[in-house]
C-alpha positions as CSV (number, residue, x, y, z in Angstrom):
1,M,32.1,2.7,2.5
2,R,29.8,0.6,4.7
3,I,26.6,-0.7,3.1
4,I,23.3,-2.0,4.3
5,D,20.8,-3.4,1.7
6,C,17.4,-2.7,3.3
7,H,15.3,-4.7,0.8
8,A,16.0,-8.3,-0.4
9,H,14.5,-11.8,-0.5
10,I,15.7,-15.4,-0.6
11,A,16.0,-16.5,-4.2
12,S,13.8,-19.6,-3.9
13,F,10.3,-20.7,-4.8
14,D,10.0,-21.6,-1.1
15,F,9.8,-17.8,-0.4
16,L,8.5,-16.4,-3.7
17,P,5.7,-18.5,-5.2
18,K,5.9,-19.8,-8.8
19,S,2.4,-18.4,-9.6
20,F,3.8,-14.9,-8.7
21,F,6.6,-15.3,-11.2
22,N,4.3,-16.8,-13.8
23,A,2.4,-13.5,-13.8
24,R,5.6,-11.5,-13.7
25,S,6.9,-13.2,-16.8
26,Q,3.8,-11.9,-18.7
27,T,4.5,-8.4,-17.4
28,V,8.2,-8.5,-18.3
29,T,7.4,-9.8,-21.8
30,R,5.1,-6.8,-22.4
31,Q,7.6,-4.3,-20.9
32,L,10.4,-5.6,-23.1
33,G,8.2,-5.4,-26.2
34,F,8.7,-9.1,-27.0
35,P,6.1,-11.1,-29.0
36,E,3.8,-13.1,-26.8
37,Q,5.3,-16.4,-28.1
38,N,8.5,-15.4,-26.2
39,I,6.9,-15.7,-22.8
40,D,8.2,-19.2,-22.2
41,R,11.7,-18.1,-22.7
42,V,11.2,-15.1,-20.4
43,K,9.6,-17.5,-17.8
44,E,12.6,-19.8,-18.1
45,L,15.0,-17.0,-17.4
46,L,13.0,-15.7,-14.4
47,F,12.6,-19.1,-12.9
48,G,16.3,-19.6,-13.2
49,L,16.8,-16.7,-10.8
50,L,15.3,-18.7,-8.0
51,N,18.0,-21.3,-7.5
52,D,19.6,-20.1,-4.3
53,T,17.5,-21.7,-1.5
54,D,20.3,-21.6,1.1
55,A,21.4,-18.1,0.1
56,D,25.0,-19.3,-0.8
57,I,25.1,-17.4,-4.1
58,W,23.6,-14.3,-2.4
59,I,26.3,-14.4,0.3
60,E,29.1,-14.5,-2.2
61,E,27.6,-11.6,-4.3
62,K,27.1,-9.5,-1.1
63,R,30.7,-10.0,-0.2
64,N,31.9,-9.0,-3.6
65,A,29.7,-5.9,-3.5
66,G,30.9,-4.9,0.0
67,I,27.4,-5.2,1.4
68,E,27.8,-5.6,5.1
69,K,24.2,-6.6,6.0
70,S,21.0,-7.3,4.1
71,V,17.4,-7.0,5.4
72,L,15.9,-10.4,4.6
73,L,12.2,-10.0,3.9
74,V,9.8,-12.9,4.4
75,I,6.4,-12.2,2.7
76,D,3.2,-13.9,3.8
77,F,1.6,-14.9,0.5
78,G,-0.4,-17.7,2.1
79,L,-3.9,-16.0,1.7
80,A,-3.2,-14.9,-1.9
81,F,-1.6,-17.9,-3.5
82,D,-2.0,-21.7,-3.1
83,D,1.5,-22.7,-4.1
84,V,3.3,-21.4,-0.9
85,L,4.7,-23.0,2.2
86,P,2.9,-22.5,5.5
87,I,4.0,-19.3,7.2
88,Q,5.5,-21.2,10.1
89,E,7.6,-23.3,7.8
90,L,8.8,-20.2,6.0
91,T,9.8,-18.7,9.3
92,D,11.7,-21.8,10.3
93,K,13.6,-21.8,7.0
94,C,14.5,-18.2,7.4
95,I,15.7,-18.7,11.0
96,K,18.1,-21.5,9.8
97,I,19.5,-19.3,7.0
98,V,20.1,-16.4,9.5
99,Q,21.6,-18.7,12.1
100,K,24.0,-20.0,9.5
101,N,25.0,-16.4,8.6
102,P,24.3,-14.4,11.8
103,H,26.3,-11.3,10.9
104,S,25.0,-11.0,7.3
105,F,21.2,-10.9,7.5
106,I,18.6,-8.9,9.4
107,P,15.3,-10.8,9.1
108,F,11.8,-9.2,8.9
109,F,8.8,-11.3,9.6
110,G,6.0,-11.2,7.0
111,I,2.3,-11.5,8.0
112,D,-1.1,-11.0,6.5
113,P,-3.2,-9.2,9.2
114,R,-6.3,-11.2,8.1
115,R,-4.8,-14.1,10.1
116,G,-6.1,-12.4,13.2
117,L,-4.9,-13.3,16.7
118,Y,-3.0,-16.3,15.3
119,G,-0.9,-13.9,13.3
120,V,-0.1,-11.7,16.3
121,T,1.0,-14.7,18.2
122,L,3.3,-15.8,15.3
123,F,4.8,-12.3,15.2
124,E,5.5,-12.3,19.0
125,Q,7.2,-15.7,18.6
126,A,9.2,-14.4,15.6
127,I,10.5,-11.5,17.6
128,T,11.6,-13.8,20.3
129,A,13.3,-15.9,17.7
130,G,15.3,-12.9,16.5
131,F,13.3,-11.2,13.8
132,K,14.1,-7.4,13.8
133,G,11.2,-6.0,11.8
134,L,7.8,-6.5,10.2
135,K,7.2,-6.9,6.5
136,L,3.8,-6.2,5.0
137,Y,2.6,-6.8,1.4
138,P,-0.7,-4.9,0.8
139,P,-1.3,-6.3,-2.7
140,C,-2.4,-9.5,-1.0
141,G,-5.6,-7.7,-0.1
142,F,-5.3,-5.3,2.8
143,S,-4.5,-1.7,3.7
144,P,-1.4,-0.8,5.7
145,S,-3.6,1.5,7.8
146,D,-6.3,-1.0,8.6
147,P,-7.0,-1.3,12.3
148,S,-6.3,-5.1,12.1
149,L,-2.6,-4.1,11.9
150,F,-2.6,-1.9,15.1
151,P,-1.7,-4.8,17.4
152,Y,1.4,-5.5,15.2
153,Y,2.3,-1.8,15.2
154,K,2.0,-1.7,19.0
155,L,4.4,-4.6,19.2
156,C,6.8,-2.8,16.9
157,E,6.6,0.3,19.1
158,L,7.2,-1.8,22.2
159,Q,10.2,-3.6,20.7
160,Q,11.5,-0.5,18.8
161,I,11.6,-2.3,15.5
162,P,10.6,-0.9,12.0
163,V,7.9,-1.9,9.5
164,L,8.6,-2.3,5.8
165,I,5.6,-1.9,3.5
166,H,5.5,-2.7,-0.2
167,T,4.3,0.2,-2.4
168,G,3.7,0.4,-6.1
169,P,2.7,-2.2,-8.7
170,S,3.0,-5.9,-8.0
171,S,2.0,-9.1,-9.7
172,S,-0.8,-8.7,-12.2
173,L,-2.7,-11.4,-10.2
174,L,-2.9,-9.1,-7.2
175,S,-4.7,-5.9,-6.4
176,F,-2.9,-2.5,-6.4
177,K,-5.2,-1.1,-3.7
178,G,-3.4,-0.1,-0.6
179,C,-0.1,0.3,-2.5
180,L,0.2,4.1,-2.6
181,P,2.6,5.8,-0.2
182,S,-0.4,7.8,1.2
183,D,-2.1,4.5,2.2
184,T,0.4,4.3,5.1
185,D,-0.3,7.8,6.3
186,D,-2.9,7.0,9.0
187,A,-0.6,4.3,10.4
188,A,2.4,6.6,10.5
189,R,0.3,9.4,12.1
190,M,-1.2,7.1,14.8
191,F,2.1,5.4,15.6
192,P,4.7,8.2,15.5
193,K,7.2,6.1,17.5
194,V,7.2,3.4,14.8
195,N,9.5,3.8,11.8
196,F,7.8,2.9,8.5
197,I,9.9,2.1,5.5
198,L,8.0,2.4,2.2
199,G,9.4,-0.2,-0.1
200,H,10.3,1.2,-3.6
201,A,8.7,4.5,-2.7
202,G,12.0,6.3,-3.3
203,V,11.5,5.7,-7.1
204,V,7.8,4.8,-7.4
205,N,5.2,7.6,-6.8
206,Y,8.2,9.4,-5.4
207,K,6.8,12.9,-5.2
208,E,3.9,11.7,-3.0
209,A,6.3,9.7,-0.9
210,S,8.7,12.6,-0.6
211,L,5.9,14.8,0.6
212,M,5.0,12.3,3.3
213,A,8.6,12.0,4.4
214,Q,8.8,15.8,4.8
215,Y,5.7,15.9,7.1
216,R,6.2,12.6,8.9
217,S,9.7,12.0,10.4
218,N,9.0,8.3,10.9
219,I,8.5,7.7,7.2
220,Y,11.5,6.3,5.3
221,L,11.7,5.6,1.5
222,D,13.7,2.7,0.2
223,L,15.2,3.0,-3.3
224,S,14.9,-0.7,-4.2
225,G,13.8,-1.2,-7.8
226,F,15.9,1.8,-8.9
227,Q,17.5,-0.4,-11.6
228,C,14.3,-0.1,-13.7
229,H,14.4,3.7,-13.7
230,I,17.9,4.5,-14.9
231,A,17.3,4.2,-18.7
232,N,14.6,6.8,-18.8
233,D,16.4,9.2,-16.3
234,E,13.5,8.8,-13.8
235,L,16.1,7.7,-11.1
236,Y,18.0,11.0,-11.4
237,K,14.8,13.0,-11.3
238,A,13.7,11.1,-8.2
239,L,17.0,11.5,-6.4
240,H,17.2,15.2,-7.2
241,Y,13.7,15.7,-6.0
242,H,14.3,14.0,-2.7
243,L,17.6,15.8,-2.0
244,K,16.1,19.2,-2.9
245,S,13.1,18.3,-0.6
246,K,15.6,17.7,2.3
247,V,14.6,14.1,2.9
248,G,18.0,12.6,2.2
249,R,18.1,11.4,5.9
250,Q,15.1,9.2,5.1
251,L,16.4,7.5,2.0
252,L,17.6,3.9,2.1
253,F,19.6,1.8,-0.3
254,G,18.0,-1.5,-1.4
255,T,18.6,-4.0,-4.2
256,D,15.4,-6.1,-4.2
257,W,17.5,-9.2,-4.8
258,P,16.8,-11.4,-6.7
259,I,14.3,-9.5,-8.8
260,H,16.9,-7.7,-10.8
261,R,19.5,-10.4,-10.7
262,L,19.2,-11.1,-14.4
263,A,20.4,-7.6,-15.3
264,N,22.7,-6.6,-12.4
265,S,24.9,-8.2,-9.9
266,Q,24.9,-6.9,-6.3
267,K,28.2,-5.1,-7.1
268,Q,26.7,-3.5,-10.2
269,C,23.7,-2.3,-8.2
270,V,26.0,-0.6,-5.7
271,A,28.0,1.0,-8.5
272,L,24.9,2.2,-10.4
273,L,23.3,3.9,-7.4
274,K,26.6,5.5,-6.4
275,E,27.1,6.8,-9.9
276,A,23.5,8.2,-9.9
277,L,24.0,10.0,-6.6
278,H,27.2,11.6,-7.8
279,K,25.4,12.7,-11.0
280,V,22.8,14.6,-8.9
281,E,25.6,16.1,-6.9
282,A,24.7,14.4,-3.6
283,K,27.1,15.3,-0.8
284,P,29.5,12.6,0.6
285,K,27.6,12.6,3.9
286,E,24.3,12.1,2.1
287,I,25.7,9.2,0.1
288,D,27.1,7.5,3.2
289,D,23.8,8.0,5.0
290,I,21.8,6.5,2.1
291,F,24.0,3.4,1.9
292,Y,24.5,2.9,5.6
293,G,23.8,5.5,8.2
294,N,20.0,6.0,7.8
295,A,19.3,2.2,7.9
296,A,21.8,1.7,10.8
297,E,19.9,4.1,12.9
298,I,16.4,2.7,12.4
299,L,17.6,-0.9,12.6
300,N,19.2,0.0,16.0
301,L,22.7,-0.9,14.7
302,R,24.0,2.3,16.3
303,K,21.9,1.7,19.4
304,L,19.9,4.8,18.5
305,V,16.1,4.8,18.6
306,K,14.0,7.5,17.0
307,K,11.8,9.2,19.5
């Protein structure tokens, strides 16, 4: 079976700021029910995940998992956190990693639209350099349907490349405004030729996301973060709901590497989702499409473009 991971990051503080993970350690400590004095140990474990600056560990895990390609997402945290590299430096680092592994990664350029015309210029340059999509992170302080993003969406329409937008909770330091699936609705309606991937929406606020996918054929839902929803059976409920709603052609496999690296290897992530899909009686064609076919189409790996 061929596999595309449509949602992953470089496991490095160059790409994921330390302040972001400081806050995440507090959240994880509470979620696990640990006493507050255990936070330093949790922080140590989380910081230990970000030791793969050149993606060498990731490449090996991908190979063992049978993952053919991974969408490498670069997030522009520059207007939300101080401890980040300049966006141009991040872009250059990403390009070097992709050039070293040209058949393994599909890079998506991250931008905060509040950078104005400078950001649009950077995005144009990134497309020329080989970036194949746009990554947006609304918790930094903007709406995915804000008119400031329209020049970016026009470029995506022109270049026939997709947009991946974070949905759901984020760092406790950031706002959750703009993070509901419906916050992308205006953008998807006004740019019907652009394919919008809602990150995590396959398992977070999944009923609202599924409804959007039913009515907007250019809305896709990635399942990254599904690892958190297995224990309480929410993953099975979400998958069953999507398949019954006939949006299986708009579901995408994603690991959110390295966020769940502490609990699951890439190989385990593939096995867990495959097992869950069998449990909800997904058809073989639906499983193949979720792991590969749906992503291959919108990433133009089959030379097909949604009209």
